[in-house]
C-alpha positions in Angstrom: -25.7 29.0 -5.0 -21.8 28.6 -6.1 -20.7 25.3 -7.2 -17.6 23.2 -5.3 -14.8 22.6 -7.5 -14.7 18.9 -8.5 -12.0 17.1 -6.4 -11.0 15.1 -9.8 -10.6 17.0 -13.0 -11.2 15.9 -16.4 -7.5 14.6 -16.9 -7.9 12.3 -13.9 -11.1 11.0 -15.5 -9.6 10.4 -18.3 -6.6 8.3 -16.8 -9.2 6.7 -14.4 -10.7 5.1 -17.7 -7.5 4.0 -18.8 -6.8 2.4 -15.5 -10.2 0.6 -15.7 -9.8 -0.5 -19.0 -6.2 -2.0 -18.0 -7.8 -3.7 -14.8 -10.6 -5.4 -16.7 -8.3 -6.7 -19.4 -5.2 -7.5 -17.8 -6.1 -8.0 -14.0 -9.6 -9.2 -13.5 -9.3 -12.4 -16.0 -6.3 -13.7 -13.9 -6.7 -12.7 -10.5 -8.2 -16.0 -9.3 -5.3 -17.6 -10.8 -2.8 -15.5 -9.2 -4.7 -16.2 -5.9 -4.2 -20.2 -6.3 -0.6 -19.3 -7.0 0.2 -17.0 -4.3 1.4 -14.1 -6.7 0.8 -12.1 -9.8 2.6 -12.6 -13.1 5.6 -10.5 -13.8 4.0 -9.7 -17.3 1.2 -7.8 -15.5 4.2 -5.2 -14.2 5.5 -4.8 -17.6 2.0 -4.1 -19.0 1.3 -1.8 -16.4 4.5 0.5 -17.0 3.9 0.3 -20.8 0.4 1.7 -19.8 1.8 4.4 -17.8 0.2 3.2 -14.4 3.5 2.7 -12.5 5.9 5.7 -11.1 4.0 8.5 -12.9 5.6 11.1 -10.5 9.2 10.1 -11.5 10.4 13.0 -13.7 10.7 12.6 -17.3 14.5 12.4 -17.6 14.1 8.8 -15.6 11.1 7.6 -18.0 8.4 8.8 -15.7 5.8 11.1 -16.6 6.8 13.8 -14.0 3.2 14.4 -12.3 3.4 14.9 -9.0 -0.2 15.0 -7.8 -1.4 12.4 -5.5 -5.0 12.0 -7.1 -3.6 9.9 -9.8 -2.2 7.3 -7.2 -5.6 7.4 -5.6 -7.0 6.3 -8.8 -4.9 3.1 -9.3 -5.7 2.2 -5.8 -9.6 2.9 -6.2 -9.8 0.9 -9.5 -8.2 -2.2 -8.1 -10.3 -1.8 -5.0 -13.4 -1.7 -7.0 -12.3 -4.6 -8.8 -11.4 -6.5 -5.9 -7.8 -7.1 -7.3 -5.5 -6.7 -4.3 -2.6 -9.0 -6.2 -0.9 -6.3 -8.1 1.2 -4.4 -5.7 1.3 -1.4 -7.9 0.5 1.1 -5.0 3.3 -0.2 -2.7 5.8 0.0 -5.3 4.7 3.6 -6.7 3.2 5.1 -3.6 5.8 3.9 -0.7 9.1 2.4 -2.4 10.0 4.1 -5.5 9.8 7.8 -3.9 12.5 6.7 -1.7 14.6 6.2 -4.7 13.4 9.6 -6.2 14.2 11.6 -2.9 17.1 10.3 -1.3 19.1 8.7 -4.5 21.8 10.0 -6.1 22.0 11.0 -9.7 23.9 7.5 -10.6 21.4 5.6 -8.4 18.3 7.3 -10.2 19.8 6.3 -13.7 20.2 2.9 -12.6 17.2 2.1 -11.3 14.1 4.6 -11.8 13.6 3.9 -15.8 13.2 -0.1 -15.1 11.0 0.4 -11.9 8.9 2.9 -14.2 8.8 0.3 -16.8 8.1 -2.5 -14.6 11.1 -4.5 -15.6 11.8 -4.0 -11.8 9.7 -4.7 -8.8 10.7 -3.1 -5.7 9.6 -4.0 -2.0 10.9 -2.2 1.3 12.2 -4.4 4.4 11.4 -2.9 7.8 9.5 -5.5 9.9 11.5 -8.1 11.3 10.5 -11.1 13.2 11.2 -9.3 16.7 10.3 -6.0 15.4 7.4 -4.8 13.9 6.0 -1.1 14.5 9.1 -0.3 16.8 11.8 0.6 14.2 14.3 1.0 16.7 14.1 -2.4 17.5 15.2 -3.5 14.5 18.3 -6.3 15.0 19.2 -6.4 11.0 23.2 -5.5 10.9 25.2 -3.8 8.1 29.0 -3.7 8.9 30.8 -1.3 7.4 34.2 -3.0 5.5 35.4 -0.1 3.4 33.9 -0.2 -0.1 30.9 -2.3 0.8 28.8 -3.6 4.1 28.1 -6.7 5.3 24.4 -7.4 5.7 23.2 -9.9 8.2 19.5 -10.3 9.4 16.0 -11.5 8.7 12.7 -9.5 7.7 9.2 -10.7 7.7 5.8 -9.7 5.9 7.7 -8.3 3.2 4.9 -7.1 0.4 6.1 -7.8 -3.1 9.0 -10.0 -1.4 9.0 -12.7 -3.7 9.2 -10.8 -7.0 11.2 -7.9 -5.9 14.3 -7.2 -7.6 15.3 -4.4 -5.7 14.6 -4.5 -1.9 15.4 -1.4 0.6 16.8 -2.9 3.8 16.2 -0.8 6.8 19.5 -2.0 8.7 21.8 -0.7 11.4 24.9 0.4 10.8 25.8 1.7 14.4 25.1 -0.3 17.0 25.1 2.1 19.6 23.9 5.2 18.1 19.9 4.6 18.7 17.8 5.8 16.1 20.7 7.8 14.3 22.6 4.2 13.6 20.1 3.2 11.2 20.5 3.3 7.2 18.8 2.1 4.1 20.6 -0.1 1.7 19.4 -1.7 -1.6 20.0 -5.0 -2.0 19.4 -6.5 -5.6 18.1 -9.9 -7.0 21.1 -12.4 -7.3 23.2 -10.9 -4.4 25.1 -14.1 -3.0 23.5 -14.7 0.5 20.4 -12.5 -0.3 17.5 -15.7 -0.1 13.9 -15.5 0.0 12.0 -17.8 2.5 8.2 -18.8 2.5 5.7 -16.9 0.2 3.5 -16.5 3.3 0.2 -18.0 3.8 -2.2 -15.2 4.3 -5.7 -14.8 5.7 -6.4 -12.6 2.6 -4.9 -10.7 -0.1 -3.6 -14.1 -1.5 -2.6 -12.8 -4.8 0.0 -10.3 -3.3 3.2 -12.2 -2.8 4.5 -11.7 1.0 7.9 -13.2 2.1 10.2 -13.5 4.6 13.6 -12.4 3.4 17.0 -13.6 5.0 20.5 -11.8 4.6 23.7 -14.0 5.3 26.8 -11.9 4.7 25.4 -10.1 1.8 28.4 -7.7 0.6 26.3 -4.7 -0.3 28.3 -2.0 -2.2 28.5 1.3 -0.8 27.1 2.7 -4.0 23.8 0.9 -2.8 23.5 3.0 0.2 20.4 5.0 0.2 20.8 8.6 1.4 23.4 9.0 4.3 24.6 6.6 6.7 22.5 6.9 9.8 19.9 8.9 8.1 17.6 5.9 7.6 15.0 6.5 10.6 14.4 9.9 9.7 13.9 9.3 5.9 11.5 6.7 7.1 9.5 9.0 9.4 9.1 11.8 6.3 8.1 8.9 3.9 5.4 7.2 6.1 2.7 9.6 6.0 2.4 8.8 2.2 2.5 5.4 2.8 -0.5 6.3 5.4 -2.4 8.0 2.7 -2.2 5.5 0.2 -3.5 3.1 2.9 -6.5 5.4 3.6 -7.2 5.8 0.0 -7.4 2.2 -0.4 -9.8 2.1 2.6 -12.1 4.5 1.3 -12.7 3.2 -2.4 -13.2 -0.3 -0.2 -15.8 1.2 1.9 -17.5 2.5 -1.3 -17.4 -1.0 -3.3 -18.8 -2.6 -0.2 -21.6 -0.1 0.2 -22.3 -0.5 -3.5 -22.3 -4.4 -2.9 -24.8 -3.8 0.0 -27.1 -1.6 -1.7 -27.8 -3.7 -4.5 -28.3 -6.7 -2.6 -30.8 -5.1 -0.2 -32.5 -4.2 -3.2 -32.9 -7.6 -4.9 -32.7 -9.8 -1.9 -36.5 -10.8 -0.7 -37.5 -11.9 2.6 -40.9 -12.0 3.9 -42.5 -10.6 0.7 -40.3 -7.5 -0.2 -36.6 -6.5 -0.4 -34.6 -6.6 2.8 -33.8 -3.2 2.5 -37.2 -2.2 3.3 -36.7 -3.2 7.0 -35.9 -0.5 9.2 -32.9 -2.2 11.0 -31.3 -2.9 7.5 -32.4 0.7 6.1 -30.8 2.3 9.2 -27.7 0.5 8.9 -27.4 1.3 5.4 -28.1 4.9 5.9 -25.2 5.0 8.8 -22.6 3.4 6.3 -23.4 5.8 3.6 -23.0 8.7 5.8 -19.6 7.3 7.3 -18.3 6.4 3.9 -19.5 10.0 2.8 -17.5 11.5 5.7 -14.3 9.3 4.6 -14.5 10.6 1.4 -14.5 13.9 2.3 -11.7 13.6 4.7 -9.3 11.6 2.6 -9.8 14.1 -0.3 -9.0 16.7 1.9 -5.9 15.2 3.1 -4.9 14.3 -0.3 -5.4 18.0 -1.4 -3.3 19.1 1.4 -0.5 16.4 0.6 -0.4 17.7 -2.8 0.2 21.3 -1.3 3.2 19.5 1.1 0.7 20.1 4.2 0.1 16.9 5.5 2.0 16.0 8.8 2.6 12.9 10.3 -0.4 13.2 12.8 -3.0 14.1 10.1 -2.1 11.1 8.1 -2.2 8.8 11.2 -5.9 10.1 11.4 -6.6 9.2 8.0 -4.9 6.1 8.3 -6.4 4.4 11.5 -9.9 6.1 11.2 -10.6 5.0 7.5 -9.2 1.3 8.2 -11.2 0.7 11.2 -14.2 2.0 9.4 -13.4 -0.5 6.5 -13.3 -3.2 9.0 -16.6 -2.3 10.4 -18.7 -1.8 7.5 -17.1 -5.0 5.9 -18.5 -6.8 8.7 -21.8 -5.6 8.7 -21.8 -6.4 5.1 -21.3 -9.8 5.8 -24.0 -9.6 8.2 -26.4 -8.3 5.8 -25.7 -11.2 3.0 -26.4 -13.8 5.6 -25.0 -17.1 4.7 -24.0 -16.0 1.2 -21.8 -13.5 2.9 -19.5 -16.2 4.3 -19.3 -18.0 0.8 -15.9 -16.9 -0.7 -17.5 -17.1 -4.4 -19.2 -13.8 -3.2 -17.0 -10.7 -3.4 -18.1 -9.5 0.1 -16.6 -12.6 1.6 -13.6 -12.1 -0.2 -13.7 -8.1 0.9 -14.1 -9.3 4.6 -10.7 -11.3 4.6 -9.0 -9.1 2.4 -9.8 -6.1 4.6 -8.4 -7.0 7.9 -4.8 -6.4 7.1 -5.7 -2.8 6.9 -5.6 -1.5 10.6 -2.3 -3.3 10.8 0.3 -2.7 8.3 1.7 0.8 8.0 1.6 1.3 11.4 -1.2 -0.1 13.7 -4.3 1.4 14.8 -3.1 1.8 18.2 0.5 3.1 16.8 -1.3 5.6 14.9 -3.1 7.1 18.0 0.1 7.3 20.1 1.4 9.4 17.3 -1.8 11.3 17.3 -1.9 11.6 21.1 1.9 12.9 21.0 1.1 15.2 18.6 -1.2 16.8 21.1 1.1 17.1 24.1 -0.2 14.0 25.9 
């Protein structure tokens, strides 16, 4: 009988040990304080950069490792997820935002920004969502008016991950009011630009250690040198990069599901009721059997998607399938986990309770479940 090739190879597992040691030393001991503060320290970003945990797919000439293998991205997400440490926005930075600069940036922009993004000296964010426009990116109202050598940017954004700490913010703005999706461009706004202000660090249900902000732009003068890609190409650039963002969220979801299943199995074997472990009751045993099956299916599915992504074979529809199905599964499984734990599952001192509130955003950001199904439906010719 032939053996299947392992998904993760030796070098990936070596990297996993590095990530795990970093998380145990530099993240876990401080995470409770970060949750109270509503953000992580800038120091942990610099330490992550020193450890080689940020932007490893960036070319060596810009300070990265030049390793374009999404399995490494998965490992960072998995190890943070297993520790219940959602504060450090490393996956947002590495998987979602920096690739815009790597793929769209001019040589001057890459030299200017990438080395410090790799080192953790600069933290990045992307500002798409507005108070009146979420999944419908064509509805954005933030404007950037051409003034010759610069744009004048006006508008506001909300729910921006890394928004408080960010030094560079890729802002989705309308540069032509009459051109529909062809009038959308990407501008890089830098910390300290006059007129760029941060609002509240938003008080979320969960993921409290990851800063999420409102951003305001009041006549911000953005140099033409900070236009990312061609003017009017922003919408297409977003569509090209969104599949990786959705795979990143799916990878986080699978790691969370596996972590929650482990918590449930441990609890079911230890917790006694009516003289025996609660896992011996048929209802609980069947529920855990279903959970284990579904988590395995999710793992195989996402691994297959990542393998395809590494070969350049993942399209928008497949990424949407991975995103909605794994995040809805995460939501379902963590709800079952709270029920299994009973009263203890409702106590925030238990990791299952924290997992419950942290997981709820997964079916919303990166495009809601409903939007993912709409994308898939259209790909089917419906």
